[in-house]
Each structure stands twice: as structure tokens, then as C-alpha cells.
Backbone bond lengths (Angstrom), bond angles and torsions (degrees), N, CA, C in turn:
res aa  C-N    CA-C-N  psi(-1)  N-CA   C-N-CA  omega(-1)  CA-C   N-CA-C  phi
1 M - - - 1.461 - - 1.527 109.57 -
2 K 1.327 116.27 134.92 1.462 120.89 178.32 1.527 110.13 -70.08
3 V 1.333 115.81 154.77 1.456 121.94 176.28 1.531 108.26 -90.01
4 I 1.324 116.15 124.54 1.461 122.89 -178.60 1.526 109.68 -87.88
5 G 1.316 116.83 135.47 1.457 122.02 171.62 1.517 109.73 -108.17
6 L 1.314 117.45 116.91 1.458 122.39 -175.94 1.522 110.50 -110.86
7 L 1.325 116.35 126.07 1.461 122.26 171.91 1.518 106.76 -94.65
8 G 1.335 116.61 102.18 1.451 120.87 -170.42 1.516 113.20 -125.37
9 G 1.336 114.04 -164.90 1.449 121.03 -179.23 1.513 114.43 82.86
10 M 1.344 117.09 16.41 1.477 120.43 -173.90 1.537 110.42 -130.74
11 S 1.314 119.40 60.21 1.450 128.23 6.31 1.529 110.34 -101.93
12 W 1.350 115.60 173.14 1.463 118.07 178.30 1.519 111.18 -67.63
13 E 1.336 117.75 -22.94 1.461 120.40 177.15 1.529 110.91 -57.06
14 S 1.320 116.82 -45.92 1.461 119.29 179.49 1.522 112.11 -81.33
15 S 1.335 117.74 -29.35 1.467 119.91 177.19 1.528 110.88 -62.64
16 A 1.342 116.45 -35.95 1.462 119.88 175.62 1.524 110.92 -62.03
17 E 1.337 116.45 -36.73 1.467 119.97 176.78 1.520 111.04 -66.91
18 Y 1.322 117.09 -40.31 1.471 120.12 174.98 1.521 110.10 -55.36
19 Y 1.316 116.67 -50.79 1.466 120.65 -177.00 1.526 110.90 -59.62
20 R 1.329 116.47 -43.27 1.465 120.52 179.21 1.523 111.73 -63.78
21 I 1.326 116.90 -49.29 1.467 120.58 -175.40 1.527 111.08 -66.03
22 I 1.325 117.28 -42.38 1.465 120.56 178.54 1.518 110.33 -58.32
23 N 1.325 116.90 -47.95 1.460 119.85 -177.01 1.517 112.67 -70.98
24 E 1.334 117.70 -34.23 1.462 119.30 174.42 1.520 111.07 -63.89
25 R 1.327 116.53 -38.49 1.467 120.73 179.06 1.528 111.02 -65.03
26 V 1.327 116.05 -43.92 1.472 120.23 178.88 1.524 110.32 -63.15
27 R 1.314 117.13 -45.60 1.471 120.16 -179.82 1.524 111.49 -62.97
28 A 1.337 116.54 -40.53 1.459 119.91 179.50 1.520 111.68 -63.63
29 R 1.330 116.11 -36.78 1.470 120.37 -178.23 1.531 112.34 -79.29
30 L 1.333 116.42 -43.87 1.464 120.14 -171.89 1.519 113.73 -100.85
31 G 1.323 116.83 -19.96 1.454 120.69 176.05 1.516 113.99 77.59
32 G 1.328 114.30 -179.09 1.453 120.97 174.60 1.519 113.12 58.19
33 L 1.325 115.51 -135.01 1.453 122.27 -177.49 1.523 112.62 -98.81
34 H 1.328 117.45 15.82 1.463 120.27 -177.74 1.524 111.59 -66.01
35 S 1.325 115.18 141.68 1.465 122.05 173.98 1.523 108.01 -146.51
36 A 1.319 115.69 170.53 1.467 120.60 -173.60 1.526 111.15 -76.20
37 R 1.319 114.77 146.52 1.455 121.30 169.26 1.526 106.81 -92.22
38 C 1.320 117.58 112.30 1.456 118.06 -174.52 1.525 112.07 -149.56
39 L 1.313 113.88 154.88 1.457 123.94 172.24 1.525 106.79 -120.20
40 M 1.328 117.07 142.09 1.458 119.79 175.18 1.523 109.93 -130.99
41 W 1.330 115.20 129.46 1.450 120.75 166.65 1.520 106.49 -96.30
42 S 1.334 116.76 118.78 1.457 121.55 -176.92 1.521 109.43 -109.79
43 F 1.338 115.49 113.99 1.453 121.75 -178.99 1.528 111.75 -73.13
44 D 1.319 115.89 157.57 1.461 122.30 162.51 1.523 105.54 -79.38
45 F 1.328 116.39 103.27 1.458 119.97 -169.59 1.521 112.60 -64.87
46 A 1.326 118.64 -25.59 1.465 120.06 178.17 1.525 110.68 -57.69
47 Q 1.324 116.29 -38.16 1.468 120.13 179.99 1.526 111.19 -70.64
48 I 1.323 116.69 -40.51 1.472 120.58 179.95 1.527 110.11 -68.58
49 E 1.326 117.40 -43.32 1.467 120.81 -179.83 1.524 111.31 -60.74
50 A 1.330 116.58 -38.83 1.463 119.69 179.07 1.523 110.94 -63.39
51 L 1.320 117.34 -40.14 1.464 120.83 178.22 1.532 110.80 -67.38
52 Q 1.321 116.86 -40.48 1.470 120.60 178.79 1.528 111.07 -58.25
53 H 1.315 116.58 -51.35 1.458 119.70 -173.99 1.521 112.72 -78.61
54 A 1.346 117.19 -15.19 1.464 120.19 170.94 1.524 111.37 -84.47
55 G 1.335 116.71 -7.77 1.456 120.79 -177.90 1.516 113.05 73.37
56 D 1.330 117.49 18.86 1.465 121.21 -178.90 1.531 108.96 -91.53
57 W 1.316 114.53 68.24 1.464 120.08 -177.29 1.527 111.79 -69.92
58 A 1.326 117.64 -25.68 1.468 120.14 178.07 1.521 110.39 -64.33
59 A 1.344 117.35 -45.05 1.462 120.55 179.09 1.533 110.50 -67.22
60 A 1.328 116.49 -38.96 1.459 119.55 178.26 1.530 110.57 -63.78
61 T 1.319 116.37 -39.16 1.463 120.55 178.27 1.516 110.79 -63.61
62 E 1.319 117.80 -42.32 1.466 121.32 178.25 1.524 110.93 -58.60
63 R 1.327 116.81 -42.90 1.469 120.03 -179.77 1.524 111.41 -67.49
64 M 1.321 116.58 -38.28 1.466 119.68 178.74 1.522 111.12 -66.25
65 I 1.309 116.56 -41.99 1.469 120.05 179.40 1.521 110.31 -65.15
66 E 1.327 117.61 -42.87 1.460 120.67 178.14 1.527 111.14 -58.69
67 A 1.337 116.35 -44.20 1.463 120.26 179.19 1.525 111.39 -65.40
68 A 1.336 116.69 -41.52 1.467 120.05 178.94 1.523 110.85 -61.78
69 R 1.311 117.23 -39.85 1.471 120.23 178.84 1.522 111.01 -67.39
70 R 1.324 117.62 -34.72 1.459 120.50 175.10 1.531 110.77 -61.45
71 L 1.326 116.47 -44.19 1.458 120.07 178.35 1.532 111.14 -65.20
72 E 1.320 116.02 -38.18 1.465 119.79 177.96 1.527 110.19 -62.37
73 R 1.333 116.41 -46.09 1.468 119.81 178.58 1.525 111.57 -65.78
74 G 1.326 116.06 -27.59 1.457 120.29 -179.76 1.515 114.32 -76.22
75 G 1.332 117.34 -10.42 1.458 120.00 175.13 1.511 116.08 112.21
76 A 1.324 118.03 12.03 1.465 119.87 176.86 1.527 110.44 -64.69
77 D 1.321 115.69 146.87 1.469 121.39 177.41 1.521 112.23 -97.91
78 F 1.316 116.69 -23.86 1.467 121.26 173.52 1.515 107.75 -155.66
79 M 1.332 116.29 170.29 1.460 121.59 -169.66 1.524 110.95 -127.24
80 A 1.332 115.84 151.18 1.460 121.63 172.43 1.529 108.67 -145.61
81 I 1.327 115.74 141.88 1.461 122.58 177.41 1.526 107.43 -99.43
82 C 1.345 117.18 118.92 1.469 121.68 -173.05 1.522 111.99 -87.70
83 T 1.308 116.61 49.38 1.456 123.11 178.19 1.515 107.61 -166.81
84 N 1.327 116.95 145.58 1.462 120.49 177.77 1.521 112.18 -75.86
85 T 1.340 116.21 -47.10 1.463 120.21 -172.96 1.519 112.45 -58.49
86 M 1.338 117.44 -40.28 1.458 119.89 -175.62 1.527 113.18 -79.28
87 H 1.325 116.53 4.07 1.468 119.11 166.54 1.531 110.36 -72.41
88 R 1.310 116.25 -3.88 1.466 120.41 174.00 1.533 110.67 -55.56
89 M 1.340 117.10 -31.72 1.464 120.57 -179.86 1.531 112.07 -112.35
90 A 1.339 116.66 25.10 1.463 120.19 -178.68 1.524 111.84 -60.16
91 D 1.326 117.64 -41.26 1.470 119.79 -178.79 1.523 111.11 -64.47
92 E 1.338 117.29 -39.70 1.462 120.54 179.46 1.525 110.92 -66.62
93 I 1.326 116.67 -39.47 1.465 120.26 178.21 1.525 110.11 -65.08
94 Q 1.333 115.95 -45.49 1.461 119.15 179.58 1.521 111.36 -59.23
95 S 1.324 117.58 -39.27 1.456 121.17 -179.76 1.523 112.81 -68.93
96 A 1.343 116.96 -22.59 1.465 121.36 -174.71 1.520 113.28 -91.77
97 I 1.333 117.80 -9.07 1.463 120.73 -178.41 1.525 109.91 -125.52
98 D 1.310 115.49 165.33 1.468 121.32 -179.71 1.519 111.89 -105.58
99 L 1.330 116.58 21.59 1.457 122.19 -179.81 1.519 110.21 -116.15
100 P 1.331 117.67 153.58 1.470 119.30 173.52 1.522 110.77 -66.21
101 L 1.335 116.06 145.48 1.459 122.99 174.89 1.521 107.94 -116.80
102 L 1.326 117.09 119.68 1.464 121.47 -179.09 1.525 108.80 -85.84
103 H 1.325 116.48 103.60 1.465 122.72 -175.33 1.518 110.45 -73.13
104 I 1.317 117.11 134.81 1.464 122.21 -175.06 1.535 112.93 -63.51
105 V 1.319 117.58 -30.06 1.469 120.78 -178.41 1.524 111.44 -67.87
106 D 1.324 117.74 -35.13 1.466 119.98 -169.39 1.524 113.64 -66.49
107 P 1.337 120.55 -53.40 1.472 117.58 177.21 1.518 112.94 -65.54
108 T 1.339 117.03 -29.79 1.466 120.16 177.27 1.526 110.23 -64.45
109 A 1.318 116.98 -49.62 1.463 121.05 179.77 1.526 111.43 -62.76
110 Q 1.318 117.09 -37.73 1.460 120.29 179.31 1.525 111.42 -62.09
111 R 1.321 116.78 -41.30 1.467 119.47 178.84 1.524 111.23 -68.61
112 I 1.322 116.31 -38.53 1.463 119.87 179.55 1.523 110.29 -62.25
113 K 1.316 116.39 -46.33 1.471 119.73 -178.82 1.527 111.31 -69.32
114 A 1.325 116.86 -35.30 1.470 119.73 177.57 1.526 111.17 -63.62
115 A 1.335 116.26 -28.93 1.467 120.66 177.36 1.518 112.36 -83.49
116 G 1.327 117.60 -2.91 1.453 121.73 174.67 1.512 115.70 90.01
117 H 1.335 117.53 16.38 1.462 120.72 -178.47 1.528 110.68 -98.89
118 R 1.334 115.08 149.19 1.463 120.18 178.26 1.533 113.02 -130.62
119 R 1.321 117.73 -22.57 1.462 121.39 179.84 1.532 107.99 -116.33
120 V 1.337 116.13 117.24 1.461 120.47 -172.51 1.519 111.30 -123.91
121 G 1.330 115.70 147.37 1.452 122.11 169.74 1.521 109.06 -91.70
122 L 1.315 116.39 143.10 1.466 121.53 -177.10 1.528 109.94 -120.47
123 L 1.334 116.11 122.88 1.454 122.76 173.73 1.523 108.66 -113.28
124 G 1.325 117.30 140.31 1.457 120.79 179.15 1.507 110.31 177.44
125 T 1.324 116.28 -163.88 1.460 119.13 173.30 1.528 109.03 -66.99
126 A 1.322 116.04 163.85 1.463 119.18 176.42 1.514 110.71 -57.39
127 F 1.339 117.16 -35.77 1.464 120.73 -179.93 1.530 110.27 -61.47
128 T 1.329 116.38 -44.46 1.463 121.12 -178.40 1.520 111.45 -71.01
129 M 1.324 117.36 -40.64 1.462 120.39 -177.18 1.522 112.49 -74.39
130 E 1.331 117.39 -29.86 1.467 120.06 -170.03 1.523 113.96 -104.91
131 Q 1.326 118.50 -29.00 1.459 119.92 -175.88 1.527 110.82 -89.91
132 A 1.316 115.74 161.46 1.463 121.29 -169.45 1.525 114.28 -80.70
133 F 1.334 118.03 -17.26 1.465 119.86 -171.33 1.525 112.45 -60.93
134 Y 1.317 117.60 -30.45 1.461 121.56 -175.66 1.523 111.42 -98.17
135 K 1.332 115.45 -53.91 1.466 119.35 177.52 1.525 110.77 -59.90
136 G 1.328 116.07 -37.86 1.457 120.03 -178.46 1.512 112.45 -61.70
137 R 1.333 116.57 -39.95 1.470 118.50 179.36 1.528 110.72 -68.89
138 L 1.327 116.62 -40.29 1.459 119.48 176.44 1.527 111.46 -60.56
139 Q 1.330 116.32 -40.12 1.457 121.17 -175.91 1.525 112.10 -79.58
140 Q 1.310 117.00 -50.53 1.460 121.27 -169.73 1.519 113.16 -83.36
141 V 1.335 116.92 -37.31 1.466 120.18 -178.97 1.523 111.07 -86.93
142 H 1.341 116.46 -37.19 1.468 119.54 -172.00 1.527 114.07 -113.76
143 D 1.323 118.03 0.97 1.464 122.63 173.45 1.532 112.53 58.68
144 L 1.329 116.10 40.78 1.461 121.06 175.31 1.519 109.81 -104.33
145 E 1.314 116.31 145.75 1.457 121.26 172.65 1.523 107.97 -90.31
146 V 1.333 116.98 133.15 1.465 121.16 -172.54 1.526 110.61 -119.38
147 L 1.321 115.51 127.86 1.457 122.84 173.86 1.532 108.72 -111.84
148 V 1.321 116.94 142.83 1.462 121.09 176.00 1.527 108.88 -123.56
149 P 1.329 117.70 157.98 1.470 120.19 178.56 1.523 111.79 -62.96
150 G 1.331 115.72 165.19 1.459 121.48 176.33 1.518 111.98 -69.61
151 D 1.318 115.52 175.08 1.468 121.49 -173.08 1.524 112.27 -55.45
152 E 1.310 117.44 -50.08 1.470 120.79 -176.22 1.520 111.31 -63.27
153 D 1.324 117.02 -43.66 1.464 120.47 178.93 1.528 111.12 -65.45
154 R 1.328 117.19 -39.34 1.464 119.23 179.00 1.525 111.25 -61.83
155 R 1.329 116.19 -43.38 1.473 119.43 178.58 1.528 110.91 -62.54
156 A 1.324 116.67 -43.15 1.460 120.00 -178.73 1.526 111.55 -65.32
157 I 1.325 116.89 -42.92 1.464 120.97 -179.69 1.527 110.44 -64.15
158 H 1.329 117.10 -43.38 1.462 121.23 178.78 1.537 110.19 -60.40
159 R 1.331 116.09 -44.25 1.471 119.89 -179.97 1.522 110.75 -62.61
160 I 1.314 117.80 -43.89 1.466 121.26 -179.23 1.525 110.72 -61.76
161 I 1.308 116.98 -41.45 1.458 120.03 -179.82 1.525 110.64 -61.71
162 Y 1.337 116.76 -50.09 1.462 120.11 -172.00 1.527 113.87 -83.41
163 Q 1.314 117.99 -24.82 1.464 119.52 -177.62 1.527 113.05 -102.50
164 E 1.335 116.66 -10.69 1.462 119.19 -178.48 1.526 112.64 -129.41
165 L 1.322 117.75 -62.70 1.464 120.19 -169.03 1.524 113.21 -64.59
166 V 1.324 118.04 -41.04 1.468 118.93 -179.62 1.530 110.98 -69.70
167 L 1.324 116.83 -13.39 1.466 122.10 176.01 1.527 111.61 -98.18
168 G 1.330 116.40 4.31 1.449 120.68 179.93 1.513 114.77 79.93
169 R 1.338 117.36 13.12 1.459 121.57 -179.92 1.533 109.89 -90.69
170 V 1.307 116.78 127.25 1.466 122.82 178.36 1.520 107.26 -120.63
171 E 1.335 115.90 106.95 1.464 121.87 -173.18 1.533 110.74 -109.05
172 P 1.342 118.20 127.91 1.468 120.82 178.32 1.525 113.23 -54.98
173 A 1.317 118.18 -37.41 1.463 120.25 179.65 1.523 111.35 -63.72
174 S 1.313 116.62 -34.89 1.461 120.04 178.96 1.524 111.46 -71.74
175 R 1.321 116.21 -31.88 1.465 118.85 175.01 1.529 110.12 -61.26
176 Q 1.321 116.48 -37.08 1.461 120.26 178.20 1.524 111.49 -64.72
177 V 1.323 118.08 -34.76 1.467 121.63 176.12 1.519 110.08 -61.31
178 F 1.314 116.36 -45.80 1.465 120.09 179.39 1.517 111.03 -66.14
179 R 1.324 117.26 -40.51 1.463 120.04 178.49 1.527 111.07 -59.45
180 A 1.328 116.36 -43.00 1.462 120.22 179.83 1.523 111.22 -65.32
181 A 1.330 116.80 -41.24 1.467 120.44 178.97 1.525 110.90 -64.02
182 M 1.323 117.02 -39.86 1.471 120.29 179.60 1.521 110.98 -69.90
183 Q 1.324 117.72 -35.11 1.462 120.56 176.01 1.525 110.75 -63.98
184 D 1.319 116.13 -41.11 1.466 120.64 178.10 1.523 110.94 -63.28
185 L 1.328 117.16 -43.69 1.471 120.26 178.00 1.525 110.80 -62.94
186 T 1.311 116.71 -35.98 1.468 120.82 177.08 1.527 110.63 -62.25
187 Q 1.315 116.00 -45.95 1.458 120.64 -179.29 1.524 112.03 -65.95
188 R 1.314 117.33 -25.45 1.470 121.51 179.08 1.528 112.79 -86.89
189 G 1.332 117.13 -0.12 1.449 119.64 172.30 1.508 116.45 108.23
190 A 1.330 118.22 6.90 1.470 119.35 176.06 1.523 109.66 -64.68
191 E 1.320 115.65 146.29 1.464 122.12 178.62 1.524 112.21 -104.03
192 A 1.321 116.22 -16.63 1.457 122.58 -179.66 1.525 107.50 -160.14
193 I 1.337 116.43 164.81 1.458 122.14 -178.75 1.526 109.72 -123.24
194 I 1.323 115.98 129.78 1.460 121.43 173.25 1.532 108.48 -94.03
195 L 1.329 116.21 122.60 1.462 120.90 170.24 1.523 106.35 -83.06
196 G 1.336 114.91 87.80 1.453 121.89 -168.77 1.518 114.05 -92.62
197 C 1.305 116.05 29.52 1.466 122.64 169.26 1.515 105.68 -138.48
198 T 1.321 117.52 134.60 1.463 119.56 -171.04 1.522 113.91 -70.55
199 E 1.346 118.24 -10.39 1.466 120.26 176.18 1.526 114.00 -93.15
200 I 1.329 118.69 -14.34 1.468 119.77 -174.23 1.521 111.49 -61.67
201 M 1.329 116.95 -32.12 1.462 119.70 -179.66 1.526 112.95 -63.20
202 L 1.338 117.17 -15.04 1.459 120.39 175.04 1.530 111.46 -72.61
203 L 1.321 116.82 -21.32 1.463 122.70 -173.58 1.517 113.45 -111.39
204 V 1.327 117.15 -38.52 1.465 122.57 -169.08 1.526 110.08 -113.77
205 S 1.329 116.05 137.63 1.460 121.77 175.96 1.524 109.64 -130.73
206 D 1.315 116.50 177.41 1.463 121.48 -175.87 1.528 112.18 -55.63
207 E 1.324 117.06 -35.26 1.470 119.96 -176.42 1.534 112.31 -68.96
208 D 1.317 117.22 -13.14 1.463 120.62 179.53 1.523 113.05 -87.50
209 S 1.314 117.66 -10.83 1.461 120.47 -171.34 1.522 112.37 -118.98
210 P 1.330 117.41 139.54 1.462 120.37 173.74 1.528 112.28 -76.79
211 L 1.333 116.55 -10.22 1.471 122.50 -177.76 1.520 110.18 -119.84
212 P 1.336 117.52 161.75 1.465 120.10 173.63 1.528 110.76 -60.56
213 L 1.340 115.32 137.44 1.456 121.34 178.23 1.527 109.74 -101.96
214 F 1.323 115.19 140.65 1.457 121.54 174.57 1.525 106.87 -120.09
215 D 1.335 113.74 101.30 1.462 121.66 -175.72 1.528 109.47 -84.10
216 T 1.317 116.28 112.22 1.468 119.87 -175.12 1.520 112.48 -64.82
217 T 1.323 118.38 -31.06 1.463 120.24 179.08 1.525 110.39 -60.33
218 T 1.325 115.74 -53.48 1.467 120.40 -178.09 1.519 111.37 -65.71
219 I 1.312 117.11 -45.43 1.466 120.64 -177.93 1.525 110.52 -61.99
220 H 1.324 116.97 -46.91 1.461 120.76 -178.63 1.526 110.79 -64.99
221 A 1.333 117.01 -46.37 1.468 120.25 -178.65 1.531 111.25 -61.52
222 E 1.325 117.27 -41.24 1.463 119.88 178.15 1.523 111.02 -65.48
223 A 1.325 116.66 -39.59 1.475 120.24 177.93 1.528 110.78 -65.10
224 I 1.326 116.98 -37.63 1.465 120.97 177.09 1.534 110.13 -61.68
225 A 1.332 116.03 -47.13 1.464 119.65 179.08 1.519 111.16 -61.42
226 D 1.334 116.91 -42.38 1.464 120.27 -179.87 1.529 110.86 -63.72
227 M 1.337 116.89 -39.47 1.459 120.29 178.48 1.519 110.88 -65.44
228 A 1.327 116.97 -37.39 1.465 120.44 178.84 1.522 111.60 -65.67
229 M 1.324 115.51 -33.44 1.479 119.34 -177.25 1.515 113.39 -93.28
230 A 1.317 118.09 -4.57 1.465 120.38 -176.04 1.521 110.81 -64.74
């Protein structure tokens, strides 16, 4: 089994889900007492969040590359970033290491297309919903059409992620915000919804959506486990 290198702690709430899902996948495939061989670098998310909202992506990229190199020196065979937003610097990280990096968009898009969908709604942080690094890969690499919520919904979703979900808070009122945003995307022609923030799965489930949900946390973690066992 390959050794997995995980860039986590952004937030640890979702990184814990990665660890659980990866190991459940390995146990289901291999049976018995088998579990994943993995290393995780867990950031102090307060420092990363401050850089994100200050727009200091250069400093954030430097920290991500430093952590990736630590995992490489520690013996990882491949790398994964346990957050959607920080895939903003995925290309820079890949260029700085000699290991494969399993991009979160790729297994997600593959599952969406395998299910026959082409027009998807995207929920995530404002950075993920508004900047080109994520939508661009879905559109240009995987030929998917991407819809995002309107301005008010985007602000509300971003606030819920950073003020509630990364702190482990799951509020029924916030679930209603997501339900309304998904209903709006449905009415605008989306065929499926991407949960494009690794904490959203803590709040939203299939019963909340009129459309099929593609949870990036679960999809990415399962793909990581499969790559380790390949």
C-alpha cells in the first residue's frame, strides 16, 4: 500500500472526516484490521484563514509548499490537499514536489460525468465559488457547465462555513439557507450540486437537495484510498 500524504487542518473538522473515510474504504476493500498508511500535516487554521481573507495567497502558497515538502521528506508516495479552497495553489504545489498530487476536482468531475450530468451547481467558500481556479478546471478540463448561487446566497454560505462549520457548529437555520440556494440552482437548470467545501457535508445531506449531491470530501477521500491501494 502506498503512503498517503495529507495536507490537512483546514479545518480539522473536515480533516477528521478524511481520515475516517479513507480508513473505512481501506477496511472495506482489504478487510480485517487493515488501515491506511498515511501522514498528515495539520495546519493551525487560524493562520491560514487570516492569509485567505487578507488576500495574501503568496504567503499561503509558501506555507502549503513547505508542508508538502515535509510530507515528501517524510516518505509520502503521493499527495492530497484536504480542502477545496486551497486547491487555488495546487499547480504551484505540484511543481514544487516530485510526487503526484490528486486534485479534488478530478474524481468529483469523473463521478458527475459518469452519472450523466453536464450542468452543475457549485457551493463552497466565496473563493471557490467566485475565483477561476476551481470553476475553470471543471469547465476547461472536464467540460462541465458551472452555476453558482447569487450574491446574497454566496455571502451567506461563506459566512456559515467560516463562522459555524469550521467550528463544528451545525445550525438548522443554516441548513435552510443551503436548501434555498440549492432550490434556486435547480430552478436555473442545474442537474446536480457539488458540495465544494469539505465542511458542507457536516450540514447538508441528500434529503436536503432536490438534485443529486456530489460531496467532494467523500469523493476525494475515497479516491485517495483507491490510489493508495492501486
